[in-house]
mmCIF file of the N, C-alpha and C atoms, coordinates in Angstrom:
data_MODEL
# 
_entry.id   MODEL 
# 
loop_
_atom_site.group_PDB 
_atom_site.id 
_atom_site.type_symbol 
_atom_site.label_atom_id 
_atom_site.label_alt_id 
_atom_site.label_comp_id 
_atom_site.label_asym_id 
_atom_site.label_entity_id 
_atom_site.label_seq_id 
_atom_site.pdbx_PDB_ins_code 
_atom_site.Cartn_x 
_atom_site.Cartn_y 
_atom_site.Cartn_z 
_atom_site.occupancy 
_atom_site.B_iso_or_equiv 
_atom_site.pdbx_formal_charge 
_atom_site.auth_seq_id 
_atom_site.auth_comp_id 
_atom_site.auth_asym_id 
_atom_site.auth_atom_id 
_atom_site.pdbx_PDB_model_num 
ATOM 1   N N  . MET A 1 1  ? 0.851   -1.039  0.048   1.00 0.00 ? 1  MET A N  1 
ATOM 2   C CA . MET A 1 1  ? -0.223  -0.044  -0.173  1.00 0.00 ? 1  MET A CA 1 
ATOM 3   C C  . MET A 1 1  ? 0.961   1.299   0.144   1.00 0.00 ? 1  MET A C  1 
ATOM 4   N N  . LYS A 1 2  ? 0.663   2.324   -0.983  1.00 0.00 ? 2  LYS A N  1 
ATOM 5   C CA . LYS A 1 2  ? 1.374   3.429   -0.896  1.00 0.00 ? 2  LYS A CA 1 
ATOM 6   C C  . LYS A 1 2  ? 0.507   4.503   -0.666  1.00 0.00 ? 2  LYS A C  1 
ATOM 7   N N  . GLU A 1 3  ? 1.081   5.462   -0.166  1.00 0.00 ? 3  GLU A N  1 
ATOM 8   C CA . GLU A 1 3  ? 0.622   6.800   0.367   1.00 0.00 ? 3  GLU A CA 1 
ATOM 9   C C  . GLU A 1 3  ? 0.997   7.928   -0.656  1.00 0.00 ? 3  GLU A C  1 
ATOM 10  N N  . THR A 1 4  ? -0.161  8.376   -1.212  1.00 0.00 ? 4  THR A N  1 
ATOM 11  C CA . THR A 1 4  ? 0.313   9.848   -1.712  1.00 0.00 ? 4  THR A CA 1 
ATOM 12  C C  . THR A 1 4  ? 0.482   11.255  -1.184  1.00 0.00 ? 4  THR A C  1 
ATOM 13  N N  . LYS A 1 5  ? 0.866   12.229  -1.535  1.00 0.00 ? 5  LYS A N  1 
ATOM 14  C CA . LYS A 1 5  ? 0.841   13.574  -1.022  1.00 0.00 ? 5  LYS A CA 1 
ATOM 15  C C  . LYS A 1 5  ? -0.443  13.969  -0.400  1.00 0.00 ? 5  LYS A C  1 
ATOM 16  N N  . ALA A 1 6  ? -1.567  13.443  -1.018  1.00 0.00 ? 6  ALA A N  1 
ATOM 17  C CA . ALA A 1 6  ? -2.694  14.167  -0.291  1.00 0.00 ? 6  ALA A CA 1 
ATOM 18  C C  . ALA A 1 6  ? -3.289  12.983  1.033   1.00 0.00 ? 6  ALA A C  1 
ATOM 19  N N  . ASN A 1 7  ? -2.320  11.949  1.407   1.00 0.00 ? 7  ASN A N  1 
ATOM 20  C CA . ASN A 1 7  ? -2.834  11.430  2.534   1.00 0.00 ? 7  ASN A CA 1 
ATOM 21  C C  . ASN A 1 7  ? -3.853  10.136  1.909   1.00 0.00 ? 7  ASN A C  1 
ATOM 22  N N  . LEU A 1 8  ? -4.273  10.139  0.691   1.00 0.00 ? 8  LEU A N  1 
ATOM 23  C CA . LEU A 1 8  ? -4.713  8.889   0.019   1.00 0.00 ? 8  LEU A CA 1 
ATOM 24  C C  . LEU A 1 8  ? -4.196  7.455   0.311   1.00 0.00 ? 8  LEU A C  1 
ATOM 25  N N  . LYS A 1 9  ? -4.299  6.762   0.508   1.00 0.00 ? 9  LYS A N  1 
ATOM 26  C CA . LYS A 1 9  ? -3.845  5.192   0.402   1.00 0.00 ? 9  LYS A CA 1 
ATOM 27  C C  . LYS A 1 9  ? -4.403  4.752   -0.696  1.00 0.00 ? 9  LYS A C  1 
ATOM 28  N N  . MET A 1 10 ? -3.664  4.460   -1.720  1.00 0.00 ? 10 MET A N  1 
ATOM 29  C CA . MET A 1 10 ? -3.866  3.745   -2.861  1.00 0.00 ? 10 MET A CA 1 
ATOM 30  C C  . MET A 1 10 ? -3.496  1.953   -2.763  1.00 0.00 ? 10 MET A C  1 
ATOM 31  N N  . LEU A 1 11 ? -4.494  1.332   -3.172  1.00 0.00 ? 11 LEU A N  1 
ATOM 32  C CA . LEU A 1 11 ? -4.034  -0.020  -3.355  1.00 0.00 ? 11 LEU A CA 1 
ATOM 33  C C  . LEU A 1 11 ? -4.147  -0.401  -4.865  1.00 0.00 ? 11 LEU A C  1 
ATOM 34  N N  . THR A 1 12 ? -2.460  -1.180  -4.684  1.00 0.00 ? 12 THR A N  1 
ATOM 35  C CA . THR A 1 12 ? -2.660  -1.585  -6.298  1.00 0.00 ? 12 THR A CA 1 
ATOM 36  C C  . THR A 1 12 ? -2.996  -3.186  -6.560  1.00 0.00 ? 12 THR A C  1 
ATOM 37  N N  . VAL A 1 13 ? -2.883  -3.743  -7.559  1.00 0.00 ? 13 VAL A N  1 
ATOM 38  C CA . VAL A 1 13 ? -3.562  -5.199  -7.527  1.00 0.00 ? 13 VAL A CA 1 
ATOM 39  C C  . VAL A 1 13 ? -3.072  -6.069  -6.740  1.00 0.00 ? 13 VAL A C  1 
ATOM 40  N N  . LYS A 1 14 ? -2.018  -5.954  -6.301  1.00 0.00 ? 14 LYS A N  1 
ATOM 41  C CA . LYS A 1 14 ? -1.197  -7.019  -5.518  1.00 0.00 ? 14 LYS A CA 1 
ATOM 42  C C  . LYS A 1 14 ? -1.583  -6.750  -4.399  1.00 0.00 ? 14 LYS A C  1 
ATOM 43  N N  . ASP A 1 15 ? -2.119  -5.601  -4.293  1.00 0.00 ? 15 ASP A N  1 
ATOM 44  C CA . ASP A 1 15 ? -2.443  -5.523  -2.681  1.00 0.00 ? 15 ASP A CA 1 
ATOM 45  C C  . ASP A 1 15 ? -4.257  -6.001  -2.506  1.00 0.00 ? 15 ASP A C  1 
ATOM 46  N N  . VAL A 1 16 ? -4.965  -5.906  -3.539  1.00 0.00 ? 16 VAL A N  1 
ATOM 47  C CA . VAL A 1 16 ? -6.483  -6.426  -3.401  1.00 0.00 ? 16 VAL A CA 1 
ATOM 48  C C  . VAL A 1 16 ? -5.965  -7.878  -3.343  1.00 0.00 ? 16 VAL A C  1 
ATOM 49  N N  . GLN A 1 17 ? -5.312  -8.521  -4.464  1.00 0.00 ? 17 GLN A N  1 
ATOM 50  C CA . GLN A 1 17 ? -5.425  -9.555  -4.230  1.00 0.00 ? 17 GLN A CA 1 
ATOM 51  C C  . GLN A 1 17 ? -4.642  -10.676 -3.034  1.00 0.00 ? 17 GLN A C  1 
ATOM 52  N N  . GLU A 1 18 ? -4.120  -9.867  -2.538  1.00 0.00 ? 18 GLU A N  1 
ATOM 53  C CA . GLU A 1 18 ? -3.751  -10.346 -1.083  1.00 0.00 ? 18 GLU A CA 1 
ATOM 54  C C  . GLU A 1 18 ? -5.128  -10.244 -0.293  1.00 0.00 ? 18 GLU A C  1 
ATOM 55  N N  . ILE A 1 19 ? -5.596  -9.061  -0.114  1.00 0.00 ? 19 ILE A N  1 
ATOM 56  C CA . ILE A 1 19 ? -6.668  -8.821  0.859   1.00 0.00 ? 19 ILE A CA 1 
ATOM 57  C C  . ILE A 1 19 ? -7.718  -10.083 0.304   1.00 0.00 ? 19 ILE A C  1 
ATOM 58  N N  . LEU A 1 20 ? -8.235  -9.988  -0.798  1.00 0.00 ? 20 LEU A N  1 
ATOM 59  C CA . LEU A 1 20 ? -8.945  -10.749 -1.213  1.00 0.00 ? 20 LEU A CA 1 
ATOM 60  C C  . LEU A 1 20 ? -8.817  -12.252 -1.558  1.00 0.00 ? 20 LEU A C  1 
ATOM 61  N N  . GLN A 1 21 ? -7.200  -12.787 -1.142  1.00 0.00 ? 21 GLN A N  1 
ATOM 62  C CA . GLN A 1 21 ? -6.794  -13.893 -0.987  1.00 0.00 ? 21 GLN A CA 1 
ATOM 63  C C  . GLN A 1 21 ? -7.463  -14.848 -2.434  1.00 0.00 ? 21 GLN A C  1 
ATOM 64  N N  . ILE A 1 22 ? -7.052  -14.366 -3.886  1.00 0.00 ? 22 ILE A N  1 
ATOM 65  C CA . ILE A 1 22 ? -7.306  -14.244 -4.883  1.00 0.00 ? 22 ILE A CA 1 
ATOM 66  C C  . ILE A 1 22 ? -5.977  -14.536 -5.905  1.00 0.00 ? 22 ILE A C  1 
ATOM 67  N N  . GLY A 1 23 ? -6.144  -14.878 -6.692  1.00 0.00 ? 23 GLY A N  1 
ATOM 68  C CA . GLY A 1 23 ? -5.074  -15.311 -8.120  1.00 0.00 ? 23 GLY A CA 1 
ATOM 69  C C  . GLY A 1 23 ? -5.084  -13.523 -8.920  1.00 0.00 ? 23 GLY A C  1 
ATOM 70  N N  . ARG A 1 24 ? -3.687  -13.879 -9.346  1.00 0.00 ? 24 ARG A N  1 
ATOM 71  C CA . ARG A 1 24 ? -3.362  -12.265 -10.062 1.00 0.00 ? 24 ARG A CA 1 
ATOM 72  C C  . ARG A 1 24 ? -4.643  -11.814 -11.219 1.00 0.00 ? 24 ARG A C  1 
ATOM 73  N N  . ASN A 1 25 ? -4.682  -13.105 -11.787 1.00 0.00 ? 25 ASN A N  1 
ATOM 74  C CA . ASN A 1 25 ? -5.777  -13.166 -12.831 1.00 0.00 ? 25 ASN A CA 1 
ATOM 75  C C  . ASN A 1 25 ? -6.945  -12.375 -12.746 1.00 0.00 ? 25 ASN A C  1 
ATOM 76  N N  . ARG A 1 26 ? -7.448  -13.101 -11.412 1.00 0.00 ? 26 ARG A N  1 
ATOM 77  C CA . ARG A 1 26 ? -8.905  -12.857 -11.059 1.00 0.00 ? 26 ARG A CA 1 
ATOM 78  C C  . ARG A 1 26 ? -8.729  -11.515 -10.672 1.00 0.00 ? 26 ARG A C  1 
ATOM 79  N N  . ALA A 1 27 ? -7.885  -11.007 -9.639  1.00 0.00 ? 27 ALA A N  1 
ATOM 80  C CA . ALA A 1 27 ? -7.958  -9.570  -9.484  1.00 0.00 ? 27 ALA A CA 1 
ATOM 81  C C  . ALA A 1 27 ? -7.769  -8.722  -10.817 1.00 0.00 ? 27 ALA A C  1 
ATOM 82  N N  . TYR A 1 28 ? -6.615  -8.794  -11.867 1.00 0.00 ? 28 TYR A N  1 
ATOM 83  C CA . TYR A 1 28 ? -7.023  -8.167  -12.916 1.00 0.00 ? 28 TYR A CA 1 
ATOM 84  C C  . TYR A 1 28 ? -8.271  -8.000  -13.631 1.00 0.00 ? 28 TYR A C  1 
ATOM 85  N N  . ASP A 1 29 ? -9.016  -9.378  -13.789 1.00 0.00 ? 29 ASP A N  1 
ATOM 86  C CA . ASP A 1 29 ? -10.359 -9.486  -13.971 1.00 0.00 ? 29 ASP A CA 1 
ATOM 87  C C  . ASP A 1 29 ? -11.208 -8.451  -13.128 1.00 0.00 ? 29 ASP A C  1 
ATOM 88  N N  . ILE A 1 30 ? -11.329 -8.061  -11.764 1.00 0.00 ? 30 ILE A N  1 
ATOM 89  C CA . ILE A 1 30 ? -11.934 -7.549  -11.041 1.00 0.00 ? 30 ILE A CA 1 
ATOM 90  C C  . ILE A 1 30 ? -11.546 -5.644  -11.609 1.00 0.00 ? 30 ILE A C  1 
ATOM 91  N N  . PHE A 1 31 ? -10.462 -5.449  -11.493 1.00 0.00 ? 31 PHE A N  1 
ATOM 92  C CA . PHE A 1 31 ? -9.902  -4.107  -11.929 1.00 0.00 ? 31 PHE A CA 1 
ATOM 93  C C  . PHE A 1 31 ? -10.373 -3.566  -13.377 1.00 0.00 ? 31 PHE A C  1 
ATOM 94  N N  . ALA A 1 32 ? -10.834 -4.394  -14.240 1.00 0.00 ? 32 ALA A N  1 
ATOM 95  C CA . ALA A 1 32 ? -11.181 -4.380  -15.388 1.00 0.00 ? 32 ALA A CA 1 
ATOM 96  C C  . ALA A 1 32 ? -12.813 -4.200  -15.710 1.00 0.00 ? 32 ALA A C  1 
ATOM 97  N N  . ARG A 1 33 ? -13.418 -4.395  -14.646 1.00 0.00 ? 33 ARG A N  1 
ATOM 98  C CA . ARG A 1 33 ? -15.106 -4.529  -14.215 1.00 0.00 ? 33 ARG A CA 1 
ATOM 99  C C  . ARG A 1 33 ? -15.438 -2.841  -14.347 1.00 0.00 ? 33 ARG A C  1 
ATOM 100 N N  . GLU A 1 34 ? -16.449 -2.606  -15.058 1.00 0.00 ? 34 GLU A N  1 
ATOM 101 C CA . GLU A 1 34 ? -17.182 -1.088  -15.032 1.00 0.00 ? 34 GLU A CA 1 
ATOM 102 C C  . GLU A 1 34 ? -17.269 -0.814  -13.732 1.00 0.00 ? 34 GLU A C  1 
ATOM 103 N N  . ASP A 1 35 ? -18.242 -1.154  -12.609 1.00 0.00 ? 35 ASP A N  1 
ATOM 104 C CA . ASP A 1 35 ? -18.437 -1.487  -11.532 1.00 0.00 ? 35 ASP A CA 1 
ATOM 105 C C  . ASP A 1 35 ? -17.451 -0.803  -10.435 1.00 0.00 ? 35 ASP A C  1 
ATOM 106 N N  . PHE A 1 36 ? -16.183 -1.203  -10.953 1.00 0.00 ? 36 PHE A N  1 
ATOM 107 C CA . PHE A 1 36 ? -14.855 -0.704  -9.893  1.00 0.00 ? 36 PHE A CA 1 
ATOM 108 C C  . PHE A 1 36 ? -14.292 -0.216  -10.062 1.00 0.00 ? 36 PHE A C  1 
ATOM 109 N N  . PRO A 1 37 ? -14.159 0.763   -8.983  1.00 0.00 ? 37 PRO A N  1 
ATOM 110 C CA . PRO A 1 37 ? -13.735 2.512   -9.277  1.00 0.00 ? 37 PRO A CA 1 
ATOM 111 C C  . PRO A 1 37 ? -12.190 2.432   -9.062  1.00 0.00 ? 37 PRO A C  1 
ATOM 112 N N  . ALA A 1 38 ? -11.482 1.719   -10.007 1.00 0.00 ? 38 ALA A N  1 
ATOM 113 C CA . ALA A 1 38 ? -10.208 1.894   -9.921  1.00 0.00 ? 38 ALA A CA 1 
ATOM 114 C C  . ALA A 1 38 ? -9.925  2.733   -11.103 1.00 0.00 ? 38 ALA A C  1 
ATOM 115 N N  . ILE A 1 39 ? -8.800  3.178   -11.235 1.00 0.00 ? 39 ILE A N  1 
ATOM 116 C CA . ILE A 1 39 ? -8.191  4.466   -11.864 1.00 0.00 ? 39 ILE A CA 1 
ATOM 117 C C  . ILE A 1 39 ? -6.821  3.658   -12.811 1.00 0.00 ? 39 ILE A C  1 
ATOM 118 N N  . LEU A 1 40 ? -6.630  3.671   -13.913 1.00 0.00 ? 40 LEU A N  1 
ATOM 119 C CA . LEU A 1 40 ? -5.646  3.400   -14.451 1.00 0.00 ? 40 LEU A CA 1 
ATOM 120 C C  . LEU A 1 40 ? -4.636  4.117   -15.072 1.00 0.00 ? 40 LEU A C  1 
ATOM 121 N N  . ILE A 1 41 ? -3.101  4.346   -14.312 1.00 0.00 ? 41 ILE A N  1 
ATOM 122 C CA . ILE A 1 41 ? -2.352  5.263   -14.815 1.00 0.00 ? 41 ILE A CA 1 
ATOM 123 C C  . ILE A 1 41 ? -1.051  4.393   -15.557 1.00 0.00 ? 41 ILE A C  1 
ATOM 124 N N  . GLY A 1 42 ? -1.182  4.809   -16.679 1.00 0.00 ? 42 GLY A N  1 
ATOM 125 C CA . GLY A 1 42 ? -0.304  4.580   -17.819 1.00 0.00 ? 42 GLY A CA 1 
ATOM 126 C C  . GLY A 1 42 ? -0.195  3.064   -17.795 1.00 0.00 ? 42 GLY A C  1 
ATOM 127 N N  . LYS A 1 43 ? 0.230   1.912   -17.294 1.00 0.00 ? 43 LYS A N  1 
ATOM 128 C CA . LYS A 1 43 ? -0.266  0.361   -17.266 1.00 0.00 ? 43 LYS A CA 1 
ATOM 129 C C  . LYS A 1 43 ? -0.182  -0.239  -16.099 1.00 0.00 ? 43 LYS A C  1 
ATOM 130 N N  . LYS A 1 44 ? -0.524  0.966   -14.889 1.00 0.00 ? 44 LYS A N  1 
ATOM 131 C CA . LYS A 1 44 ? -0.469  0.199   -13.687 1.00 0.00 ? 44 LYS A CA 1 
ATOM 132 C C  . LYS A 1 44 ? -1.868  0.759   -13.173 1.00 0.00 ? 44 LYS A C  1 
ATOM 133 N N  . TYR A 1 45 ? -2.791  -0.124  -12.669 1.00 0.00 ? 45 TYR A N  1 
ATOM 134 C CA . TYR A 1 45 ? -4.087  -0.266  -12.057 1.00 0.00 ? 45 TYR A CA 1 
ATOM 135 C C  . TYR A 1 45 ? -3.957  0.320   -10.243 1.00 0.00 ? 45 TYR A C  1 
ATOM 136 N N  . VAL A 1 46 ? -4.943  1.121   -10.203 1.00 0.00 ? 46 VAL A N  1 
ATOM 137 C CA . VAL A 1 46 ? -4.631  1.561   -8.143  1.00 0.00 ? 46 VAL A CA 1 
ATOM 138 C C  . VAL A 1 46 ? -5.902  1.864   -8.362  1.00 0.00 ? 46 VAL A C  1 
ATOM 139 N N  . ILE A 1 47 ? -6.856  1.673   -6.961  1.00 0.00 ? 47 ILE A N  1 
ATOM 140 C CA . ILE A 1 47 ? -7.728  2.160   -6.118  1.00 0.00 ? 47 ILE A CA 1 
ATOM 141 C C  . ILE A 1 47 ? -7.415  2.435   -4.943  1.00 0.00 ? 47 ILE A C  1 
ATOM 142 N N  . GLU A 1 48 ? -8.345  3.537   -4.755  1.00 0.00 ? 48 GLU A N  1 
ATOM 143 C CA . GLU A 1 48 ? -7.893  4.357   -3.496  1.00 0.00 ? 48 GLU A CA 1 
ATOM 144 C C  . GLU A 1 48 ? -8.892  3.494   -2.105  1.00 0.00 ? 48 GLU A C  1 
ATOM 145 N N  . GLU A 1 49 ? -8.258  3.029   -0.737  1.00 0.00 ? 49 GLU A N  1 
ATOM 146 C CA . GLU A 1 49 ? -8.481  2.361   0.416   1.00 0.00 ? 49 GLU A CA 1 
ATOM 147 C C  . GLU A 1 49 ? -9.837  2.419   -0.095  1.00 0.00 ? 49 GLU A C  1 
ATOM 148 N N  . THR A 1 50 ? -10.451 3.675   0.361   1.00 0.00 ? 50 THR A N  1 
ATOM 149 C CA . THR A 1 50 ? -11.814 3.906   0.742   1.00 0.00 ? 50 THR A CA 1 
ATOM 150 C C  . THR A 1 50 ? -12.888 3.366   -0.197  1.00 0.00 ? 50 THR A C  1 
ATOM 151 N N  . ALA A 1 51 ? -12.461 3.949   -1.507  1.00 0.00 ? 51 ALA A N  1 
ATOM 152 C CA . ALA A 1 51 ? -13.043 3.425   -2.438  1.00 0.00 ? 51 ALA A CA 1 
ATOM 153 C C  . ALA A 1 51 ? -13.497 1.890   -2.112  1.00 0.00 ? 51 ALA A C  1 
ATOM 154 N N  . PHE A 1 52 ? -12.387 1.409   -2.275  1.00 0.00 ? 52 PHE A N  1 
ATOM 155 C CA . PHE A 1 52 ? -12.275 -0.038  -2.411  1.00 0.00 ? 52 PHE A CA 1 
ATOM 156 C C  . PHE A 1 52 ? -13.192 -0.926  -1.508  1.00 0.00 ? 52 PHE A C  1 
ATOM 157 N N  . ALA A 1 53 ? -12.923 -0.193  -0.187  1.00 0.00 ? 53 ALA A N  1 
ATOM 158 C CA . ALA A 1 53 ? -13.643 -0.681  1.045   1.00 0.00 ? 53 ALA A CA 1 
ATOM 159 C C  . ALA A 1 53 ? -15.566 -0.729  0.519   1.00 0.00 ? 53 ALA A C  1 
ATOM 160 N N  . ASN A 1 54 ? -15.538 0.501   0.204   1.00 0.00 ? 54 ASN A N  1 
ATOM 161 C CA . ASN A 1 54 ? -17.252 0.592   -0.136  1.00 0.00 ? 54 ASN A CA 1 
ATOM 162 C C  . ASN A 1 54 ? -17.370 -0.380  -1.078  1.00 0.00 ? 54 ASN A C  1 
ATOM 163 N N  . TRP A 1 55 ? -16.760 -0.266  -2.152  1.00 0.00 ? 55 TRP A N  1 
ATOM 164 C CA . TRP A 1 55 ? -16.804 -1.364  -3.371  1.00 0.00 ? 55 TRP A CA 1 
ATOM 165 C C  . TRP A 1 55 ? -17.534 -2.632  -2.537  1.00 0.00 ? 55 TRP A C  1 
ATOM 166 N N  . LEU A 1 56 ? -16.694 -3.498  -1.898  1.00 0.00 ? 56 LEU A N  1 
ATOM 167 C CA . LEU A 1 56 ? -16.398 -4.360  -1.352  1.00 0.00 ? 56 LEU A CA 1 
ATOM 168 C C  . LEU A 1 56 ? -17.768 -4.509  0.235   1.00 0.00 ? 56 LEU A C  1 
ATOM 169 N N  . GLN A 1 57 ? -18.443 -3.299  0.248   1.00 0.00 ? 57 GLN A N  1 
ATOM 170 C CA . GLN A 1 57 ? -19.060 -3.538  1.111   1.00 0.00 ? 57 GLN A CA 1 
ATOM 171 C C  . GLN A 1 57 ? -20.243 -3.894  0.848   1.00 0.00 ? 57 GLN A C  1 
ATOM 172 N N  . GLN A 1 58 ? -20.870 -3.295  -0.403  1.00 0.00 ? 58 GLN A N  1 
ATOM 173 C CA . GLN A 1 58 ? -21.503 -3.201  -1.339  1.00 0.00 ? 58 GLN A CA 1 
ATOM 174 C C  . GLN A 1 58 ? -22.144 -4.568  -2.134  1.00 0.00 ? 58 GLN A C  1 
ATOM 175 N N  . ARG A 1 59 ? -20.925 -5.600  -2.196  1.00 0.00 ? 59 ARG A N  1 
ATOM 176 C CA . ARG A 1 59 ? -21.139 -6.578  -2.547  1.00 0.00 ? 59 ARG A CA 1 
ATOM 177 C C  . ARG A 1 59 ? -21.515 -7.824  -1.344  1.00 0.00 ? 59 ARG A C  1 
ATOM 178 N N  . GLN A 1 60 ? -21.340 -7.228  -0.123  1.00 0.00 ? 60 GLN A N  1 
ATOM 179 C CA . GLN A 1 60 ? -21.637 -8.374  0.978   1.00 0.00 ? 60 GLN A CA 1 
ATOM 180 C C  . GLN A 1 60 ? -23.096 -8.718  1.232   1.00 0.00 ? 60 GLN A C  1 
ATOM 181 N N  . VAL A 1 61 ? -23.072 -10.084 1.691   1.00 0.00 ? 61 VAL A N  1 
ATOM 182 C CA . VAL A 1 61 ? -24.601 -10.785 1.558   1.00 0.00 ? 61 VAL A CA 1 
ATOM 183 C C  . VAL A 1 61 ? -24.999 -10.365 2.876   1.00 0.00 ? 61 VAL A C  1 
# 
């Protein structure tokens, strides 16, 4: 997890992979979803930690 100057914690594909305990390909599939609030910077996907938590909470049963 990396912190930006604005103190936003950004998660990488690897971070999400570890949090969800899934494989790399599945993590990339999630990042490519239209409803997943990720940002593509160059060739690297990132997602703000709070946005990820909100997205995950919306999917809980």
